[in-house]
N, C-alpha and C positions, 0 to 999 in steps of 0.2 A: 529411469533413462536421461541422464545429464550430461550434461556440460564440464571438464573434468581441465585441472588444469594441475602438472606436479611444481613446487620447486624447489632450486638446490642455491646455496651460498658463492658466488661470481670465483671463476679462481681455483679454491677446493670443490669444489661439488659433493660438498659431504650438507646435511641439513645444519640448520642450527641449532645447537642444547634446547636440548625437550627443555627442558628450565625456565631457559629467556622465553623462549614459544610461551608458556602458562604467562611467565610472570605478563608476556607483550599482551597478549587477549584477557587479563585477568584487567589491566588498566585502564580497557574500553567500549565503551559505551555502548550496549544491546546484543554482548556477549553473555554466553551464560558455560560455562565450560562442567567439559561430564566425558566425566576419564580422558581422552585421546582425542576426543568430539572437543570443537571451539562451535559452539553453536551459534549460532546470527538469528535475534528475529527484530526489525523494527514493531513496535507494540503499533506505533503511528499510521507506519503505513501499509504493516502487514510482507514488509519484503522481507523472508527467511534465505541461509545457504548457510553453508558450512564450513568450516577447515578441515581434512582429518590428523590426529598428529601424528596417528598409533602406524607410519607406514613410515618405511629405509627414508623416505620425504614428504615434505609434509605436502598434501593433499590439498587442491579445491573444489569443492564442486555444488552447483546450480539446476534444481533441475530444468530440463525444458517444462514446450506447455505451459512459458509465464506470458507475462505481457516481458516488452522491453524494456519500462522501466525498474525491473528486478535490475536486468545487467546496470544499468543506469548506475543503478546503486550500491550493485558488489563492484566495479568497477573502478572504486572511487577510493575501499576497503583494501581491495587489494593492492590496486595505488599502491596504499599508503604501505601495508603491509611489505613489500616487495624493494621498495627505499630505506621501511626500517631494518633493512635485512641487508642490506646489494642483493636482493636477488636472480638470478633470470631460473626464465622454467625453460621444460624439457618441447622441445620443438617437436610438432606433431608430421611435420611429412621430411624435413631435410636432419632430426634425430641429434640437428644438434640444440645447444643453448641457447636460446629465444631472451630478447627484449623484451618483459612489460614495454606498453605503450596501450592505457583504456582504449585508444581507437582501431590498434587488431582486436584488442579482446568481443570488442562490441563485434566488431566486422565481426570473430568467430562463433560470437555466439549466435549471432542473428542469423548465420548462416543454415547448423547444427540444429538450430532454434524451430527449425523449418520442421523439422521432423518428429519431433514434437508434437507441429500441432494437426501433425500428415494423423498422429493418430486419433488426434483428438477427435477430427471431422472423419475416422472410421467409423461406423456402425457396429462396426465387427466385436468394439473393444468393450460394445456394453457400457461405457460409462454417458451418459446424459448429461454431466454437473455444466458444462462450459456453459458463456455467455459473451457475448461480444458488446464490443465499443466502441469508439472511434478513438485513434493512437491518443490521437491530441488535446482529446478530452480526457484519459486515461492521464499521459502526461501531465494535467495543466490542476492535476486530483491530487495525484501522487507529491508535486514538488507542493502545492500548500500543507499535507503530512509534512513532507518531508521538513516543515519551515516551522511547523506548529508549533516547535516548544521554544523558541527562535522568540517567537511572535510573539507567544504565551508570554516569555520572559518582560517583551518591551511594553508592553499593558500593562503589565500587571497581574496579581494573583486574583482584584475586583475583577476583573471581563475575566469572559471564560472564552475561550476560545476551542473552537468544536470541531477532530473530523474530519472531513469526508465519508464519508460508509455508504457500503452499496444495496439495499433490501429488489426483493421480487415480488411486486404486486400487482396483482390479473398478469401474473406471464409475462410482465412486464420491467427488465435493472431502471432502477432509478438513482441515481445517484440520493444522497440525504445526509444529512446535521444533526444530530439528537442535539434539544435544548430543554430545561426543564425548571420551574425554579423562579420564572423568570429576572432568570438570576443577568447583568446586561456580558452583551455577545456578543464578539467579531462573529456577524454570520456573513457567511457565505453563499450567493449563489446557487443553491440546488437544486432536484423535483421537486424532493419533503419535505418535510422541516415531521422527525423523529419529536416525540411532544411525553414523557417522560412528565404523568401528573398524576399526585397524593387525588386522591379520590376524596371527593368535599372539598378539595384544591378553592380555595387557602387556610381552608377549613384545621383541614388538616386531623381528620379525626383516627384514632389510632386501632390496630388494630384493620388495620383495612390495608389488600394486593396494590400497587403502583397501579398507574390503566399508563396502556402502550399505546399510541398510537401516532401513527401517519399522516401527515393529509398535506397537501399541496400543496409548496412553493408559492404559490401567488396567495394563497391566503394568510400571506402573514405581513405579503409584497407591498400590499395597500401598510401595513400600520408602517412597515422597513421605510419605506419609502419618507418619510418622518423626518428620517435620521443620516445621515452623511454614507456617502457613498461611494467608495472606492474601487475606482474603471482597475481590471484586472484581468487573471486567468486563473479564474474564474472569478469575475470582482465581488469583496463582498461591506455587506449595509456592520455599521458601527456605529449598532443598538449599545449608547451608552444609560446610564442614571442612576443620581442619588439614591432612588427610592422608585418600585415600580410604577408607571405610569394605568396610570385609572383602562386603556386603551391596549395595554399586553399582560393585561390582570383580564379582563374582563377573555380579551382572546384564548389565553391560556385559557378560560372555567367558560366557557364554551362553545372552545377548540369539538367539531365532531370528523372524525375517521371517515370514508367509502364505505360500506360492510365486505368488507374485505379482510382475510391473511395477507399477512405481511410473515417473510423472513427478508434475518442478513444474509445479504455471499462475499463472499472472504477474497478478498483482492484474489487469490492464485486462482482463482474460476473465472476468472475473467483479459480474455487474450484480447487482443487489437482487430480489428476488424479487418484495416484492408487487410494485412499479413492473410489472415482464417478465406478473406475471401481471395488470394491471387492463390493460395496450396489448394483454396478450391480444387479451380482451375483448372490448376497445370494436374491434378488428380481423379479429371471429371469427377467428384465428390460433392453432392448436393452441400451449402450450407451451411454451418452447424451456429447454435448459439442462438441466447438470445436479448 
C-alpha cells in the first residue's frame, strides 16, 4: 500500500517517450534503472521511492508507513520531473488533470499515510518492528544526512562527516554516528558514538576482526567540548587536527561500551511519534513503537 501519482504530458495527454525518460533518470543522482523502473535510493538519508515507466503513463510510488521526511525528499524529485517534461498529474477526485505542487503532494501523502500508520499500529498485522521518534528530531537528522555530501565537500577530504544513523540499544532507539581511526571529524550531537576500532588499536594487529562498540555521546563530549561547537539542529563539534591528540587516542583506545548488544535500525522503520499518537488515539489502539 502506498501513495501513487500518474503523469501525462500537458496538452497531448500522452507519456513522454521512453527513451527520454531513461535519459532523464540515468542523468540524476541516486537513481538506478531496472528495466522499466527508476528506483531512487539515497544512501545517506535512507529514503527510497520509484517511478514505474512500464505502464501507459509514468507512475510515481512511495510506500505508506513512513516518516514525513520521505515525502519531503520525494516532493523535490517529483517537482523536477514534472517541470522537466511539463507534466500534469491525474486528479484523484475530479478525474481531471491537475497541476503538481509540492504543497498538494505533501498534503496528499500525509493524509493517505495515516492508513499506513493505522496498519503499523494494528497488532493483528503481526509485525512489531516499528519505532517512533519526535518528528522534529527526525527532520533535523534527515536534514543533516541530506546535506552531508555538501558538507563533506565544504570541509574537504581530510575531515570525515558521518551520517546520523539509528541503533537499538537495550530496547531503546538511539541516534548515532560512526567514527573510526581518530580521523578529524565534524561530529553531530547524537545519543551514541559507534566506534570501529582495530583490535589492539593503534597497533593494528594483523588478522584480527575490528571491534564495533556503541558508547554514550557524553563520554566523547568531555573531549569534544574543547573544540568549536556550531549550534544547529543538530549542533556539531568541529574536531579538527593535523595529528590525533593524545586525549583522542586514549579515548578510542580505552573506550568501553555497556555490556549490551546493539543493532542498526533502518530509517523506513522509524515513524513520526506525534502522528502515531494521533492515529492510535483515534482508532482506540495502544501506542506502538519504541
